[in-house]
N, C-alpha and C positions, 0 to 999 in steps of 0.2 A: 179218447178225444172226440168231442162232438163234431159232427160234420156241419159246415157252414150251410145254412138253409138257402143262401143265395146261389149256391152251386147248382141245385136242382132247378132253380128259376132260369138261370142262364143256359143250362143244358136244354131246357124246353124251348127257349128262344132260338137256340142253335138249330134244333130239329125242325122248327116251324118257320125259319127265316124266309121272307118273301124275296129278298135280294141280298147281294153280297155285303152291302154296307151294314145291314142289320146283323147278318151272320158274323161279320168281322168284329163288330162292337161286342157281341156276346162272347165271342172267342177270346178277345183281349181281356175281358173281365175275368173269364175262367182261367186264363194264363196267370193273371195276377193273384187270384184267390188260391190257385193250386201251386204257387211258388215258381212258376215257369219263367216269369219276367226276370227274376234274379239270375236264373240259369242262362238266359240269353245274354245278359250283360257280362258274364264271366267268360273271358276269351278262352281260358285254358280248358282243354278236354283231350282225352285220348282217342276221340272219334275222328280227329282230323289233325293235320300238321299246322297248328295255329301259328307257330313261329315263322314258318315260311310265308303264310298269308300276311302276317303282320309286317315282315320285312318288305314284301312287294308293295303293300299299301303305303308304307313310309316313303319308299323310293318314288312312287308315283306322285305323292303329295309334294315331295321336295322338288321334283322336276317341274311340276306345274307352277309352284311358287316362284321358282328361279327363272321361269320362261326358258328352261333348257330343252328346246324342242328336239334336238338331235337325240339326247338321252331318253326323252319321253317316247319318241318313235321307236327307238331300239328296245326299250323296256316292253312296249306293247307288242312289237313284232316278234320278238324272240321269247317273251315271257308269258304270253297268253296261251294257256293250255286248258282244254276242257277238263273239269273236275280236278283243278289244281289243288294239291294237298288234301285230296279226298273230301273236298268241301261239299260234294254232292252225296255223301254217304247218307243212305235213307234213314239211318238211326238219328241223324241230326234233325230230322223233320218229324219225329214221332213224339218228342218231349213236349213241344208246344204246338198249339193249333195255328198260330199266326207267326210266321217268320222262324228264324233260327238264330244262331250266334250272331250278335251285332257286328262282330269283326268280319264275318263273311258278307253280310249285307252291305257294310261300309266299303269293303273291297270292290264288290261288284258295282256299286254306285260310282266309286271313283274311276274304275275302268271305263264305264259307259260315258261319264262326263269327259274324260280325257279323249276318248274316241270322237265324241261329238265336237269337242273343241278343235281337234286337228282337222276334222272334216270341214267345219263351217268357217274357220278363220284363216286369213292369209298367213302363211308360214314361209319365212325366207328360204329360198332354195327348194321349195316343195310345191311345184305347180300342180294344177288340177289333174293332169294326165298321170303324174307320178303318184298323186294321192290315190287315184282310182286303182292303180296297180297295187299299191300298198294295201288297201282295204280288201281287194279281191284275194290277194295272197293270204292275208291274215284270216279271212273268212274260210278259205279252203283249208288252211292249217287247223283252225279252231273247230270247224264243223258246225252243223246246224241241227235243230230239232225237226221232227216230223210228227204229224198226227195221223194215226191209222184208225180207220173206222171199220169195224167188223161186220159180218153178216148178222142176221137176226130177224128177217122179215119185218113186219110192221113195228115190232118192238124197237127197231133201229132208229125210230124218230127221236129216241133218247139222245142220239148223237147231236142233234140241233142244240140241246141244252149245254153239252160240253163245248161246242163251238161258240155259243153265246158267252159263256163264262170266260173262256180264253180270250175272245175278241175284246171284251170289255176291259180286260186287264192288259191289253197290248201284247198278248203272249200267243196269239194264233199263229202257228207255223206257216211258212210259205209253201212247204211241201206237204201235200195232203194225199193219202192213199186210202183206197177203200175196196171192199169186195161185197157183192150182192147188194143189200140195202145200204151198206157203207159206201159202195161205189156210186149209188144214186145220189146220196147226200154229198159225197165228194164232188160229183159232177155239178150239182146245184151250186155248191159253195164256189167251185172253181170258175164259174161264169159270172159271179157277182163281185163287184168291186167293194172295197171297205165301206164306201159311202152307201152302198145298197144293202149292206147286211141287216140293218134294222128292218127294212122292208122284207128281206128274205126270211126273217124269223117270225113273220106274221102268217099263221096257218092258212088264213083265208086267201092269201096271195098265191097259193099252190093248187094245182090239180091233185086231189088226194084220192082219185078213183083209179087205183092201180090194179085192183083185183076184180075179176069177173069169172065166176064159176062156169066151167064147161061140162063137167061131169066125168064119171069113171070111164064111159065108153070112149071119150076123147083121149083120155090118158092111155088106154089100151092100144088105140090107134097110133100112139106116139106123138099126139098133138098137145099133150099136157092137160092137167086138171083145170088150169086157168087159161083165159084168152090172152094170148101174147099181143094181139093187136091193141087191146085195151091198155096193156102196160106200155107198149110202144108210143101210143098217143099221149099217155100221161108223161112219159119221159121227155118227149119232144116239146110238150107244153111247158115243162118246168126247166129244161136245160137249153132249149133252142137248137139251132143248126150249126153250132160252133165246132170247128176241129180243135184238137188239143193245142195246136200252134196258135190258133186264133184266140182261144180262151186265155192262154198265157199272155198274149199281147194285150188283151183287154184288162186283165186283173193282176198280172204278175204272180199268180199262183200256179204251182205245178201240180196238175191233177195226175194221179196214178191209179190205174184200174187193173185189178187182178182178174184174169180169165183162165179157165181150165180147158184142156183139150178133150175132144170126143174121140177122134180116131187114134190109132196106134201111131208110133213114131213122131208124136208131138210132145212138147213140154209146156208146162204152165207159162203164161206170158204176163209181163207187166206192161200194159199199154200206157204211153205217156208222150209228152212233147218230144222227148229224145228218141224213143223207139218207134213211134207211129205218129209223126206230127200232123199228117193230113187225114187221119182217121177221125170220124165224127164222134164226139164224146157220147151222145145219146146211144149210139150203136154199141160202143164198148160197154157202156153201163147196162144196156139191154142183155148183152151176152153174160156179163158178170152176175146179173140177177136171174139168169135162166136156170133155176134149181131143177135138176133132173127129176122127171116125173111131174113137176108142177108146170114147167114151161119147156118147149122143145129147144134144141140147140139153135144157135144164131150164126148167120153169115154176117161178118162185119162189113160196114159201109165206110167209104172214104169220099173225099172231094177230089176231082181231077183238076187240071191246071186252069180250066174255065169255070170251076166252082160247081160242076155237076156232080151229083151223087152217083156212085157206082160201087159194085162189090169189091171188097178188099180180100184177096186170096179166096176166090169163090169156091174152091174145092174143099176148103177147111171150115169147120164149124166149132163154136166154143160154147161153154156153159159156165155156170156159177163159179166165180173165182174163189169162194171160201172152201170149195171142195178140196183143192190142192194147196192153195196158198192164201189163207185167210189174212195173214199178216206178212207181207213180203219184205221183211226187215233187211235181210242180207242184200237183196237187189237194190234197195233204197240206199244202203250204205255205199255201194259201188257208184251209183248214179249221181248222188247229191252230197256226198261227204257227211252223211247223217251220223251224229254222235249221241243222240238222245231220242228215245221213242216214247211218245204218249199214245197209249192205246185206249180207245173207247170200245169196250167189249160187251156186246149185247146178245151173242149167240146163246140160245136157250139151253143147249147141251153143254155149254162151257161155264156159264155164270155160276151155277150152283157149286162148282168145284174150284173156283178161283182162289178161295182162301187157302186151299191146299196147294194148288199149282203155283200161285204167285207169291206165297209168303216166304219170309226168310227163316222159316222154321229150322231149328238146328237138330241134327241127328243125335238121338240119345238112346240109351238102352230101352227106355219106356216106349218110344215110338218106332223103334227099329222093326218090329213085326209088321206094322202098317206100311212102312216104307217098302219093305220087301214084298209084301202082297201087292201093292200098287205097281211096283216095277215088274213083277212077274206077270200080272194081268196085262200090262201094256205090251210087254215083250211077246207073250204067247198070242195075244189078240192080233198084233201086227203080223205075226207069222201065219196065223190061220187065214186072215183076210188077204195076205199077199199070195198064198197058195190059191185061194178061191178066185181072185181077180184074174189069174193067169189061165185058169182051167174051166171055170164055170160056164155053162150054157143054160138058158138062153142069154142073149147079150145084156138084157136089162139086169139080170142077177149078177153078171160079171161086172157091170158098171157100178152097181150098188156096193159090191165087195171092194172094188177099187176105191170108192169114196170113203168107206169105213176105214180102210187101211190108211189113207192119207189123213183122215180126221184124227185117228189115234196117234199119229206120229208128229203132228204139228205143235208149234209153240203158239200159245194164245194170249200171252201177256207181254208187256213192255217194261221199260224202266219205270214208268208210271202207268198203272192200269186203273181205269175208271169204269165202274160197272154199276148197273141198277140192282135193286132188290126186287125180285119178282114175286108176284102172288098168282094164285090160280086164275084170277081175273085177267091178268096180263097174257097168260098162255092162251086163253080163249080168243084174244084179239090178234094173234099172230098172223092169220091169213084173212083178216078183215080190213076193209077200208077204214082208216081212222077218221073220226070227226074232229073239227078244230079244237073242241074242248079237250079231247084225249091228247092231241098233239101238244097243247099248252101244258097239260099235266106232266107229260113226259119231258118237255123242255125244262120245267122247273126241277124235275127229278134229276135230270142231267146236270143242271147248274149246281144243285146241292151236293151231288156226288163229286163235283170238280173242285168246289171251294176249298175243302181241306187239303187238296193237292197243290194249290196255287203257289205256296211258298217254295216247295221243292221244284216245281216247274220253272218258277222265276229264277231260281239260282242256276239252273241248267241252261235256260233259254234266253235270258235277258241280254247277255253279251252278244250272242249270235244275232238276235233281232236288231240290236244296235248296229252291228256291222252290216247287216242287210240293208237297213235304212240309209246308212252312210253311202253304201254302194249305189243305191238308187238316186240319192241326191247328187252324188258326184257324176253319175252318168248324165243327169240333166244339165249340170254345169258344163260338162264336156261338150254336150250337144250344142248348148247356147254359144259356147266359145267358138265352136267350129262354124256355126251359122253366122256369127258376127264377122269371122275371118272371111267367109265367102262374100258377105255383103261389102266389107271393106275392100276386098280385091276387085269386086265388080265396080265399085265407085271410083277406085283409082284408075281402072281401065277405061272408063268412060270419060274421065277428065284428061 
């Protein structure tokens, strides 16, 4: 059978697309030419429980048509579960480039429309305060997505492209976590409102001078290869003087920054509005970016009750968050009811191995030897570095052994993992200040790597994002109602 020449043309368009609209148009053409459009229209599949989804969808439609608000509320409150019927199965998002089974897409759309309807319209016996509690409880039960930004030095400007692609589709999570360069970009994002994001994505609007070489002698003295004052000035220029609490009040985003301990009897920490509300964001980010040997350890800074800056736990110092906890997934699950993780992974020591680490490759006799070899290397490598980190002297070698131990034992992927394709040229840029042209190049690379994942992210995140928006709107309504009540009481008192 001859291959359709149009397929090569649209694949080229796909690879060179300057924006999502061009990419999607080419992807839809390819889905049609390769027979995937018909697959999406057929509900039946052994990849998910399509009968369950169909029944839920039919009930929601019926309750909406009959204005049966009580049954609609109950169906949403008790029937909304993340990954219902396995509709988030990754295999459902590998067949076609855009979208998945239409039944899944229609169900998600119907749920979101029903939630918006209950939120924005008067419902008998369902006042605003009750609505707010209903949506909060449903969000807690359902869970929410998070975006985790890894380390990777200058290569991490790729994260901006991932952020841009998600934001343009209305899928940017409210919970953002980062370590090292990922913490820097999480900090920058966390102090910008949605309206300011286009401005944030312009490279010329940032101080890009983070690196300043100090030399080997400085590193031997313990002051690091790079000038930390240069990095500090860069971060304060890009992030400002906000605390975690102030940043959340300004943007509604929850910034989370991983830092690693220096001294014994400490554990890795996740700094955020819950755990460290008065800590200054730039200070946490500076610590998370303090790669041992490159920058010295950092004393964190906070604001006191008068707004003055002073040391936070001055006896303790912290370093690069990616050393111990590049992706603090479990901690985020406890703090924010996270049910779905989107990882932008740019660590140069991780990206080349992601296809093996992050794939759903099945174990077979053919690949059994390789699986065994990898497991043995990881097991014995961790054992060796665990021994060295407890006994080695001098201190620098002990710390390096500890870092290698934790690097080998970490998880570096999420439910969706987005990563660049590196060339030798990229590795040479790792410890160099990027120019605006390179930042724009990496932003486009981040977008292109994200676009094929949009359909799966939307299936997992769209209901959560709708619930979050409803909670925000209802909070505003509740506040306005309370203000009107105060004014009315005041007026009646004066009369």
